VOMARKE-66893 format. One record per residue (C-alpha): residue number from 1; x, y, z. Coordinates in Angstrom, 3 decimals. Example, Ala and Ser with C-alpha at 12.3 -4.5 7.8 and 13.67 -1.06 7.14 Angstrom:
REM residues 2
<r num="1" u="12.300" v="-4.500" w="7.800"/>
<r num="2" u="13.670" v="-1.060" w="7.140"/>
REM end
This chain:
REM residues 139
<r num="1" u="8.148" v="-16.868" w="-17.421"/>
<r num="2" u="8.313" v="-13.114" w="-16.881"/>
<r num="3" u="4.891" v="-12.716" w="-18.480"/>
<r num="4" u="3.409" v="-15.241" w="-16.064"/>
<r num="5" u="4.977" v="-13.355" w="-13.147"/>
<r num="6" u="3.561" v="-10.032" w="-14.368"/>
<r num="7" u="0.096" v="-11.527" w="-14.836"/>
<r num="8" u="0.332" v="-13.015" w="-11.332"/>
<r num="9" u="1.228" v="-9.612" w="-9.867"/>
<r num="10" u="-1.506" v="-7.742" w="-11.743"/>
<r num="11" u="-4.156" v="-10.208" w="-10.633"/>
<r num="12" u="-3.099" v="-9.918" w="-6.990"/>
<r num="13" u="-2.878" v="-6.113" w="-6.860"/>
<r num="14" u="-6.684" v="-5.664" w="-6.719"/>
<r num="15" u="-6.781" v="-7.991" w="-3.725"/>
<r num="16" u="-4.651" v="-5.633" w="-1.643"/>
<r num="17" u="-6.746" v="-2.599" w="-2.543"/>
<r num="18" u="-9.838" v="-4.226" w="-0.971"/>
<r num="19" u="-12.041" v="-2.472" w="-3.540"/>
<r num="20" u="-12.524" v="0.543" w="-1.257"/>
<r num="21" u="-12.852" v="4.134" w="-2.369"/>
<r num="22" u="-9.821" v="6.289" w="-1.905"/>
<r num="23" u="-11.621" v="9.147" w="-0.176"/>
<r num="24" u="-15.036" v="8.794" w="1.474"/>
<r num="25" u="-16.076" v="12.372" w="0.779"/>
<r num="26" u="-17.286" v="14.739" w="-1.893"/>
<r num="27" u="-19.789" v="12.391" w="-3.482"/>
<r num="28" u="-23.560" v="12.354" w="-3.286"/>
<r num="29" u="-24.805" v="11.850" w="0.278"/>
<r num="30" u="-21.248" v="12.282" w="1.587"/>
<r num="31" u="-19.531" v="14.987" w="3.580"/>
<r num="32" u="-17.518" v="17.641" w="1.741"/>
<r num="33" u="-13.780" v="16.997" w="1.515"/>
<r num="34" u="-11.416" v="18.654" w="3.995"/>
<r num="35" u="-7.644" v="18.838" w="4.458"/>
<r num="36" u="-7.866" v="15.712" w="6.594"/>
<r num="37" u="-9.368" v="13.798" w="3.676"/>
<r num="38" u="-6.436" v="14.812" w="1.454"/>
<r num="39" u="-3.985" v="13.420" w="4.021"/>
<r num="40" u="-6.025" v="10.208" w="4.226"/>
<r num="41" u="-5.949" v="9.987" w="0.401"/>
<r num="42" u="-2.155" v="10.318" w="0.355"/>
<r num="43" u="-1.892" v="7.739" w="3.131"/>
<r num="44" u="-4.052" v="5.233" w="1.221"/>
<r num="45" u="-2.047" v="5.696" w="-1.989"/>
<r num="46" u="1.230" v="5.180" w="-0.128"/>
<r num="47" u="-0.108" v="2.079" w="1.641"/>
<r num="48" u="-1.188" v="0.668" w="-1.708"/>
<r num="49" u="2.275" v="1.343" w="-3.175"/>
<r num="50" u="3.999" v="-0.239" w="-0.194"/>
<r num="51" u="1.742" v="-3.308" w="-0.269"/>
<r num="52" u="2.361" v="-3.674" w="-4.001"/>
<r num="53" u="6.106" v="-3.392" w="-3.378"/>
<r num="54" u="5.992" v="-6.186" w="-0.827"/>
<r num="55" u="4.089" v="-8.371" w="-3.307"/>
<r num="56" u="6.717" v="-7.720" w="-5.985"/>
<r num="57" u="9.520" v="-8.476" w="-3.512"/>
<r num="58" u="7.940" v="-11.818" w="-2.609"/>
<r num="59" u="7.700" v="-12.611" w="-6.323"/>
<r num="60" u="11.362" v="-11.676" w="-6.815"/>
<r num="61" u="12.448" v="-13.949" w="-3.953"/>
<r num="62" u="10.453" v="-16.815" w="-5.482"/>
<r num="63" u="11.921" v="-16.057" w="-8.920"/>
<r num="64" u="15.472" v="-16.023" w="-7.527"/>
<r num="65" u="14.795" v="-19.314" w="-5.771"/>
<r num="66" u="13.520" v="-20.892" w="-8.971"/>
<r num="67" u="16.609" v="-19.752" w="-10.867"/>
<r num="68" u="18.858" v="-21.077" w="-8.103"/>
<r num="69" u="17.077" v="-24.441" w="-7.888"/>
<r num="70" u="17.030" v="-24.972" w="-11.658"/>
<r num="71" u="20.672" v="-23.942" w="-12.125"/>
<r num="72" u="21.805" v="-27.588" w="-12.199"/>
<r num="73" u="25.172" v="-26.655" w="-10.721"/>
<r num="74" u="25.983" v="-23.797" w="-13.113"/>
<r num="75" u="27.894" v="-21.281" w="-11.031"/>
<r num="76" u="26.650" v="-18.358" w="-13.148"/>
<r num="77" u="22.981" v="-19.243" w="-12.567"/>
<r num="78" u="23.560" v="-19.932" w="-8.872"/>
<r num="79" u="25.162" v="-16.491" w="-8.528"/>
<r num="80" u="22.291" v="-14.926" w="-10.477"/>
<r num="81" u="19.676" v="-16.538" w="-8.221"/>
<r num="82" u="21.557" v="-15.481" w="-5.087"/>
<r num="83" u="21.873" v="-11.926" w="-6.424"/>
<r num="84" u="18.122" v="-11.699" w="-7.125"/>
<r num="85" u="17.274" v="-12.950" w="-3.630"/>
<r num="86" u="19.835" v="-10.645" w="-2.036"/>
<r num="87" u="18.506" v="-7.627" w="-3.939"/>
<r num="88" u="14.934" v="-8.525" w="-3.009"/>
<r num="89" u="15.831" v="-8.740" w="0.689"/>
<r num="90" u="17.560" v="-5.349" w="0.526"/>
<r num="91" u="14.439" v="-4.001" w="-1.201"/>
<r num="92" u="12.274" v="-5.504" w="1.547"/>
<r num="93" u="14.348" v="-3.736" w="4.198"/>
<r num="94" u="13.962" v="-0.431" w="2.336"/>
<r num="95" u="10.207" v="-0.915" w="1.911"/>
<r num="96" u="9.693" v="-1.806" w="5.580"/>
<r num="97" u="11.811" v="1.164" w="6.710"/>
<r num="98" u="9.818" v="3.513" w="4.497"/>
<r num="99" u="6.587" v="1.985" w="5.836"/>
<r num="100" u="7.669" v="2.795" w="9.394"/>
<r num="101" u="8.730" v="6.334" w="8.440"/>
<r num="102" u="5.494" v="7.046" w="6.556"/>
<r num="103" u="3.232" v="5.684" w="9.296"/>
<r num="104" u="5.143" v="7.560" w="11.990"/>
<r num="105" u="4.888" v="10.785" w="9.967"/>
<r num="106" u="1.135" v="10.403" w="9.523"/>
<r num="107" u="0.716" v="9.496" w="13.185"/>
<r num="108" u="2.587" v="12.677" w="14.199"/>
<r num="109" u="0.414" v="14.698" w="11.783"/>
<r num="110" u="-2.673" v="13.198" w="13.385"/>
<r num="111" u="-1.491" v="14.049" w="16.889"/>
<r num="112" u="-0.562" v="17.614" w="15.877"/>
<r num="113" u="-3.697" v="18.042" w="13.767"/>
<r num="114" u="-6.083" v="18.101" w="16.678"/>
<r num="115" u="-9.465" v="16.508" w="17.085"/>
<r num="116" u="-10.210" v="16.230" w="13.338"/>
<r num="117" u="-7.914" v="13.206" w="13.063"/>
<r num="118" u="-8.622" v="9.889" w="14.710"/>
<r num="119" u="-7.718" v="6.314" w="14.070"/>
<r num="120" u="-4.745" v="4.174" w="14.878"/>
<r num="121" u="-1.074" v="4.404" w="14.040"/>
<r num="122" u="-1.677" v="2.416" w="10.869"/>
<r num="123" u="-4.815" v="4.160" w="9.625"/>
<r num="124" u="-5.971" v="7.741" w="9.961"/>
<r num="125" u="-9.618" v="8.696" w="9.913"/>
<r num="126" u="-11.310" v="12.069" w="9.716"/>
<r num="127" u="-13.936" v="13.318" w="12.141"/>
<r num="128" u="-16.221" v="15.289" w="9.861"/>
<r num="129" u="-19.639" v="16.422" w="10.958"/>
<r num="130" u="-22.229" v="14.184" w="9.350"/>
<r num="131" u="-24.457" v="16.002" w="6.902"/>
<r num="132" u="-28.038" v="14.791" w="6.862"/>
<r num="133" u="-29.170" v="14.794" w="3.230"/>
<r num="134" u="-32.295" v="12.718" w="3.731"/>
<r num="135" u="-34.431" v="15.815" w="4.346"/>
<r num="136" u="-33.013" v="17.463" w="1.214"/>
<r num="137" u="-33.920" v="14.453" w="-0.950"/>
<r num="138" u="-37.545" v="14.475" w="0.203"/>
<r num="139" u="-38.162" v="18.017" w="-1.059"/>
REM end
């Protein structure tokens, strides 16, 4: 059953990454990377980790519920299922608290960073001057 759970998690992880690049800079026909892009990279990695954590917590709550339901009155299995659910809820509280702390920290960095940072509280963006490479490719 644990193997099925792990396969389930690994198939869902790509769905939360949305198939986007980590940093939209430094490649061909893209702007050069700046300090802002490094902060955006760190933010995207942390969001991915937090989203993955929430997925794992949901799986743990389901797993604890399955153990509890299939316990057939065995007090040991009922206690085990309750403990798994309780631990998952504590983990959810920790993950959500860290999510708030991380987003607030990046929001403060954006406000202190000046006009290079834009975006919302949940997602920073960089204001880089757009480099026109079309003329370079024609030569």
